[in-house]
C-alpha positions, 0 to 999 in steps of 0.5 A: 187550372189547365195550365199544366195540361195546356203546356204538355198538349201545346209541346206534343203539337209542337213536335207534329209541326216539323213534319210534312207527313204523319205515319202511323207511328207518329199518330200513336206517339201523339195519342200516347202523350195526350193520354198521359197529359189527361191522366196526369189532369185526374181525367176519368179513365173511361173519358180518357179511353174514349177521347183518345180512341176517337182521336186516334181513329180520325188522325188515321183517316183520310182527313189527315193524310189528305190534308195540306197541313197535317199537323193542323189537322190533328189539332183541329181533330183534338179541339173538336173532341174536347168540345165533344167531352165538354158538352158540345154546345152551351145550354141556356137555363131553362125558365119556366113559362109561368113565373117564378122559375125555380132553381135548386142548388145541390152539392157537397159542403164546401163546394161553394153554393152559398156564394154561387147563389149570390153569383148566379142571382146578380147574373139574372138580375143584370139580364133584367130578371127578379131573383129571390134567394131562400136560405134552405140550409139550415145545418151548417153554422152561419150558412143563413147569415152567409146567404144574407151577406152575399144576397146584400152585396148582390142586391138581391133579396133573401128569404130566411124565416128561420136563422138556422144553425148558430152553433159549431157542429153541423147538426140540425137544430130543433124546429128547423124544417128546410122543406117547409122553408123551401115551400114557403119561399116559393109562396113568398116568391109568387106573392111578391111577383119575383120571376126566379127563385134560387134555392140554397140547400145543405150539403155534407162533407161526403155523399150520405142518405140523409143528404139525398133524402133531404135534397129529394124532399126539397126537390118534390116540395117545389118542383124545380125548373132546374137542379144545378149541381155545384161541384168543385173543379179541384176534387179530381177523380172524386168528382166522378163518383160524387156526380153519379151519386147525386144523379142517381140519388136526386137528378140534376139538370145541369152543372156548375163548376166552381174554383176554376181559378185555382192551380189544381189539375181540373180533371173534373171539368173535362170529366163530369159532363161526359159520365154524367150526360148532363151539360156544364152550364156556368163556371166560377172563376174567382171570389168576387161576385162577378167572377161568374160567366156562362160555360162555352165548351169550344171557348173552354177548349180553345183555352186549354189549347192555347188558342185564346178566348177572344169572345169571352174578352169582348164580352168582359169589355162590353160589359166594363166600357163606357160606349159614350166615353170610347165614342168621345175618345175616338172622336178626340182622336180623330180630330187630331187632338192629343191623348192625355194622362187623363185619357190613359187614367180613364182606360186603366180604370175601364180595364181594371173594371173588367177583372184581374188582368192576368185573367184577361191577358190569359184569353189572349191566343198564345199566351201560354208561351209567356206563362212565367211572365204572366204569373210574375206580373204584379196586379198592383202595378196598375194601382202604383201607375194610378197613384202616380197620375193622380198625384199630378195636377190637372195641367200636368196630366194634359201637358206631361212635357211640363214635367220637370225634375222638381215636379217629378220629385213632388209626384214621386213623394205624392204616390209613394213611389220613386222618381224613376217609377215616374220617369218610366211611366212618362217614357211609356206614355210617350210611346203610346201617345206616339201609337195613338197619334198614328193611329189616328192618322191612319184612320184608326185602323190603318197598319204600318206601310199599308194605308187605311183599310177599305171602309174604315173612314180615315180622316186626314190629320191637321197639318198633314200634306198630301203626297204629290200626285204620281206622274203619268207616263207619256205626259209632258212637263212643258205646260204648252205641250201638256195642253196640246197633249190633253186637247188631243186626247179629248178630240180622240175621245169625241171621235174627231180626226187629230189635226196637225200640231202646231209648228209641225214642219212635216205636216204630221196629221194632215192625212185625213185617211184613218190608219185602218183605210191605208192599202198595204199593197201601195207601201214601198218597203226596202230591198229585202224586206218584202221576203219577211211578209211573203211578197 
């Protein structure tokens, strides 16, 4: 969503890096480009005005003029101000001391409240909670049925005593009382000992009095601990107006952004927290129930400035990768065993569990410069690789070198690919296998030409010959002479006066006095040399 904004900001900062000192004109030009980029991204005008004013004031201050790298200092200022308008710091959900904790969802129709209810329920269930969903949206056609399906996929029970509207028009059917449903859901959660209650309420295509009245009545009936305003991040400038209307009519404690995976300009995400003063708690980044994450303002600012989001990437990896399997793989490589196609297949499946490859690669720093390559990346390529490996026999996976021409044809036919695709996979795997061997030889964390890093516990690989010891200057290669030198060194260390070496023709070492005991006055210097010593 922030691709266009990120590209424009990156281009603006690139022009600054060529200058060792920034003048006031340079800073004004930079702030002007930032203002245009934010306005084009549909950020609210008051937010843009406050943001660019703060950036300009800080950029002209002493913190930039005295910096060793002014351009990087300006980027740092922009990053900090982005974090500020996005909410400053992450705030977790406020849960009640006495369960159940009641969470009410509010927002316009089409913002994705029902799907988000299932995502939030799954997120809380994975944290050890026992949530209960309440279908209080009795006006939108088949809203209750949709929530039941979403709850079943999330593995969370749904309280739905009324079927809701089964027709085609958006009207409240006779006998339907959303306030009573919400009140009964709270009583059911207490009776069944659910510690979290999530209430899905009705929305409208626009802000109106009926919507606000119904939402206010539900709020008064259940006294929620959190009222989450669900907003579509693609609606642009209307996001500020809608958020302000809900803040005045119902009041909410936090914001949830949906459809962040869209290609709209995304100004709502940069405006709503600053305008309403309420923090953004969660973000929905896709259609799957697992495409849901806690919103961190500092990480989002890093993504916008193309600095990556390594922490979120690590969190996704921790959820997807099996710790025991990773440990077994590390032990296998440390023992010098070959990295096989079966191991490669396991790694591919673990990466698939992390979600979209494009999304994961986009979290790496500097990937904005490869945006075109990322956009052209085919997610189905992973499936094709998996199909090729699964078309091999166990022996072929363990020893790919036995795959000859006829085997390649059979594998290509079994996987629905071409023989050239099989050849390409085997070539890539051969490079990956060599890299794994090099990593294992270097203790897993070695860098080429730098050896092991301290404390990494690298092991010697099988058959590797240790390099010969470096010769120390002053030691002879003659065994007899070397032994004599070592004996003299031991005598010196023990404080014993050295004796004359064997075979000395000039009596070296027979002088009993130490060098410090020699009287300089007794020395006979050559003629003329005494003037140098002042004699």
